[in-house]
N, C-alpha and C positions, 0 to 999 in steps of 0.2 A: 885385675880388672880392676879399671874405673869407671864409674858412673853416676854420673852429677844430677840432682833434683829440683825444679823451683820448690818453693814456700806451699804450693797446693800439691806438692808428691809426684808432679809430672818429670819423666825421665829426659833430661835434655842432653846430657852428654854422655855418649859409651866409649870407650876406648880401653888401650891399656899404657903403662907406663913401663918404659927401660932404662935401667940407671938414670931415671929422673925426667927422661923424655919422651915425647908422645912415640906409639912406637905399634907398627900395624892398623890393622883397620880400626876407623872410628868412624861414629856418628853422630851428625850434630841435629840441634831439634828446636823448634821453637817453643815460646810459653805453653802454646797450647798442646805442644809435643808431636807437632807435624815437622816430618823430616826435612831440614832444610839442605844440608849437604852431606856428602859419606866420599871418604877414601883412605888411602894409607898413607901411614908417617913414616920415614927411616930416618934414626938417626935425629927426632926432632924437628923434622920437615916436611914439609909437603910432597908426597913423589908418587907418580902412578898420575893415573886417569883420575881426576876428581869431578865426582855428579853433583851438579847442583837444581833443587826443585822449586817449582813455580807451587804456590799458597797452596792452589789444589791439590796436588801432589806427584803433578806429571813432572818429567826433567825441564829446564830451563836453559841447563848447560852441560859441556862434559868439556872437560880443560884438562890438555897435560899436565903435567908438573914435574921437576929434575931438583933436587935439590931446594926446594922452597918457593922455584921462581916457573912462571909459565913459560912454557916453551914445549912450541910446536903448535898444531892446528887442534884448536875450539871449536864445536859445535854447539849453536843454538837453536832453542826450540820454543814457538810461542807456546800459550797455556794450552793448548789446545793438544798440542803434541807434535807441530808439524816442522821439520827440520826447514831454516827461513836462513841462516848464515853459518858460515864458517870465518875463522879470524885465524893468522898467522902471529906469534907470538916467539920471538928471539929474546929468550931472558927478561920475561915482564916487561918486554917494549911492541906492542900492535908496530908490525910491519905492512899488515897489506889483510884485505877481506874482502869477500866473495857475498852475493845474496846467492841464495841455492833456488834452481827453479824444479819447481813438483809438478 
């Protein structure tokens, strides 16, 4: 297990390394300890769905990753938690987007 702290003793990063590379589930926090992102690493690359957070703690986006690149449909949310946009990525390139009507 790996955990890093800032000078004030607040946990900033938590995860694990395997053979010198990030692996498994990781959590990242800002200087005040609020979660900014979380997701899975495989062989040192972001993989699976990564979740990013607004400063108020609500989800700001959920992005699919494969081999360290964003690939698939990502969902975006307002600070209040309303799903407002989907974006289609192909190997880190934005190819389409659509607003979500609630």
